[in-house]
C-alpha positions in Angstrom: -0.7 -56.7 39.1 -3.9 -54.8 38.6 -2.2 -51.5 39.4 0.4 -52.1 36.7 -2.2 -53.0 34.1 -4.0 -49.7 34.6 -1.1 -47.7 33.2 -0.3 -47.4 29.5 3.4 -47.9 28.5 5.1 -48.1 25.1 7.0 -51.2 26.1 6.1 -54.4 28.0 5.8 -54.1 31.8 4.4 -57.3 33.1 3.7 -60.0 30.5 3.2 -63.7 30.2 6.9 -64.0 29.4 7.9 -63.1 33.0 8.1 -66.2 35.2 4.9 -66.5 37.1 6.7 -66.6 40.5 8.2 -63.2 39.7 5.2 -61.4 38.4 4.1 -60.0 41.8 7.6 -58.8 42.4 7.8 -57.1 39.0 4.4 -55.5 39.6 5.3 -54.1 43.0 8.5 -52.6 41.7 6.5 -51.1 38.9 4.0 -49.8 41.5 6.9 -48.1 43.4 8.3 -46.4 40.3 4.9 -45.4 38.9 3.8 -43.9 42.2 6.9 -41.8 42.5 6.6 -40.8 38.8 3.0 -39.7 39.4 4.2 -37.6 42.4 6.8 -35.9 40.2 4.6 -35.3 37.1 0.9 -35.7 37.7 -1.7 -33.4 39.2 -1.8 -29.7 39.9 0.9 -29.3 42.5 3.7 -26.7 43.0 7.3 -27.7 42.9 7.5 -27.4 46.7 4.4 -29.6 47.1 5.8 -32.2 44.8 9.2 -32.2 46.6 7.3 -32.6 50.0 5.2 -35.5 48.7 8.3 -37.2 47.3 10.1 -36.7 50.6 7.2 -38.4 52.4 7.3 -41.3 49.9 11.0 -41.7 50.5 10.3 -41.8 54.2 7.9 -44.6 53.5 10.6 -46.4 51.7 13.0 -46.0 54.7 10.3 -47.1 57.0 9.3 -50.3 55.1 13.0 -51.2 54.9 12.9 -51.1 58.7 9.8 -53.1 59.1 7.2 -50.3 59.4 4.4 -50.5 56.8 1.9 -47.8 55.9 -0.2 -50.2 53.7 -0.1 -53.6 52.0 1.9 -52.1 49.1 4.7 -51.3 51.5 4.6 -54.8 53.0 4.7 -56.3 49.5 7.7 -54.2 48.4 9.6 -55.1 51.6 8.9 -58.8 51.0 10.2 -58.5 47.5 13.3 -56.7 48.5 14.1 -59.1 51.3 13.1 -62.4 49.6 14.8 -61.6 46.3 17.8 -59.9 48.0 17.5 -56.8 45.9 19.9 -53.8 46.2 18.1 -51.1 48.2 20.2 -48.4 46.6 18.4 -48.8 43.3 15.1 -47.6 44.9 16.8 -44.5 46.3 18.3 -43.8 42.9 14.9 -43.9 41.3 13.7 -41.3 43.8 16.8 -39.2 43.1 15.8 -39.2 39.4 12.2 -38.2 40.1 13.5 -35.3 42.3 15.6 -34.3 39.3 12.4 -34.3 37.2 10.7 -31.9 39.6 13.8 -29.6 39.7 14.3 -29.9 36.0 17.2 -28.1 34.3 18.6 -28.3 30.8 21.4 -30.8 30.2 24.7 -29.4 29.1 26.2 -32.5 27.6 25.1 -36.0 26.5 27.1 -37.3 29.5 24.7 -35.4 31.8 21.8 -37.3 30.2 23.6 -40.6 30.8 24.1 -39.6 34.4 20.3 -39.0 34.7 19.7 -42.4 33.1 21.9 -44.0 35.7 19.3 -43.1 38.3 16.1 -43.2 36.3 16.2 -46.2 33.9 19.2 -48.3 34.7 18.1 -49.2 38.3 15.0 -50.8 36.8 17.0 -53.1 34.5 19.4 -54.0 37.3 16.5 -54.9 39.6 15.0 -57.1 36.9 18.3 -58.9 36.6 18.6 -59.3 40.4 15.1 -60.8 40.4 16.5 -63.5 38.1 19.7 -63.7 40.3 21.9 -62.2 37.6 24.5 -60.0 39.3 27.6 -60.1 37.1 28.9 -56.5 36.7 29.5 -57.1 32.9 25.9 -58.1 32.4 24.7 -55.2 34.6 26.6 -52.8 32.3 25.0 -54.3 29.2 21.7 -53.8 30.9 22.5 -50.1 31.6 23.1 -49.6 27.8 19.7 -51.0 26.9 17.9 -49.2 29.7 19.5 -45.9 28.9 18.7 -46.3 25.2 15.0 -47.0 26.1 14.9 -43.9 28.4 16.4 -41.7 25.8 14.1 -43.1 23.1 11.1 -42.2 25.3 12.5 -38.6 25.7 12.5 -38.0 22.0 9.3 -39.9 21.4 7.5 -37.5 23.8 9.5 -34.4 22.9 6.6 -32.4 21.5 4.8 -32.7 24.8 7.7 -32.4 27.2 8.9 -29.2 25.5 5.6 -27.6 26.3 6.3 -28.3 29.9 9.7 -26.7 29.7 11.6 -29.9 29.5 14.3 -30.1 26.8 16.3 -33.3 26.5 18.7 -32.1 23.8 22.1 -31.2 25.3 22.8 -27.5 25.1 26.3 -28.1 23.7 24.8 -30.0 20.8 22.4 -27.1 20.0 25.4 -24.7 20.0 27.4 -26.8 17.6 24.6 -26.3 15.0 24.1 -22.6 15.7 21.1 -23.0 18.0 20.5 -22.2 21.6 18.0 -23.0 24.2 15.8 -20.1 23.3 15.6 -20.4 19.5 15.8 -24.1 18.7 12.0 -24.5 18.3 11.8 -21.7 15.8 10.3 -23.0 12.5 12.9 -21.0 10.6 15.6 -23.2 12.2 13.8 -26.5 11.7 16.5 -28.0 9.5 19.2 -27.5 12.1 16.8 -28.8 14.8 16.2 -32.0 12.9 20.0 -32.4 12.4 20.6 -32.2 16.2 17.8 -34.7 16.8 19.4 -37.1 14.3 22.6 -36.9 16.4 20.7 -38.0 19.5 19.0 -40.9 17.6 22.3 -42.1 16.2 23.7 -42.1 19.8 20.7 -44.1 21.0 21.1 -46.6 18.2 24.7 -47.2 19.3 23.6 -47.7 22.9 21.2 -50.4 21.7 23.9 -52.1 19.8 26.3 -51.8 22.7 23.9 -53.5 25.0 22.4 -56.1 22.7 24.8 -58.8 24.0 22.8 -58.7 27.2 20.4 -61.3 25.7 23.2 -63.9 25.7 23.0 -63.9 29.5 19.3 -64.2 30.0 17.0 -67.2 30.5 14.8 -68.0 27.5 11.6 -66.2 28.4 13.3 -63.1 29.8 15.4 -63.1 26.6 12.3 -62.9 24.5 10.7 -60.3 26.8 13.8 -58.0 26.7 14.2 -58.7 23.0 10.6 -57.6 22.4 11.3 -54.4 24.4 14.5 -53.6 22.4 12.7 -54.2 19.1 9.9 -51.8 20.4 12.5 -49.1 21.2 14.2 -49.5 17.8 10.9 -49.3 16.0 10.2 -46.0 17.6 13.6 -44.7 16.4 12.7 -45.9 12.9 9.5 -43.9 13.1 11.4 -40.8 14.2 13.7 -41.3 11.3 10.8 -41.7 8.9 9.4 -38.4 10.2 12.8 -36.8 9.3 13.5 -36.3 13.0 10.9 -33.6 13.3 9.8 -34.6 16.9 8.4 -31.1 17.4 5.5 -32.1 15.1 5.2 -35.9 15.4 4.8 -38.2 18.4 5.5 -41.7 17.1 3.8 -44.6 18.8 3.3 -48.3 18.4 -0.1 -49.7 17.5 -1.4 -52.9 19.0 -0.8 -54.8 15.8 2.7 -53.5 15.6 3.4 -54.7 19.1 2.0 -58.2 18.2 4.2 -58.3 15.1 7.2 -57.3 17.2 6.4 -60.0 19.7 6.4 -62.6 17.0 9.7 -61.2 15.7 11.2 -61.3 19.1 11.2 -65.1 19.2 13.5 -65.3 16.1 15.5 -62.3 17.4 16.1 -63.9 20.7 17.3 -67.2 19.1 20.3 -65.3 17.8 21.5 -65.1 21.4 20.6 -68.5 22.6 
């Protein structure tokens, strides 16, 4: 739990709304994802070094699934996977996504971004549902829509920073449709066209949120509020991007503490719509 609390996130990770008996499980899953993310993105390492470190971490995962533990974190994760009957494939999918982050390449179509989300964000949502013994394929698909929407929201929220690292999350084919390309889309002279292509992405994300909102119908009360809070947080970021006229090259929208509190209060009435 302490590890999870050390890291800032835009959306709730472990809160009082998660059942007490599951908080350790949520925290250890977060530890796994956060550790792999740090390997992929933090520190001064070459691509080769990051890939090697991630391969070692994947080997740790394989070992702990076979009863071999490097430290107490490994043991805790193995206990969570076994006791909660979690699908092991989701952990390997997460590592696949982090490997993609290291070997970053531009995405040609929006469907390519959705494929990335299938490994990066969607497994987290599915694991959270499995922790609550929710395994209905229809519900899992609804969760995928919400998790993909949250992942994509984060991409455009952090766009001004990621682009400096050479990471562009706008599909190349969308740039081409507006007369842009991967080499000129940040040119201030073409800012109008750039903002138009960002608006297209935000519209798609909004539709994903709407397509997955029914998920709340299938969740227990506290989890419904937790996920509702998270959805409202994501949508609020989209509103801030819209208010900035989609110029994510200049603005990095974020949620202040008082806004998170207001959204939490709003999430109670929002969740009631699905009770």
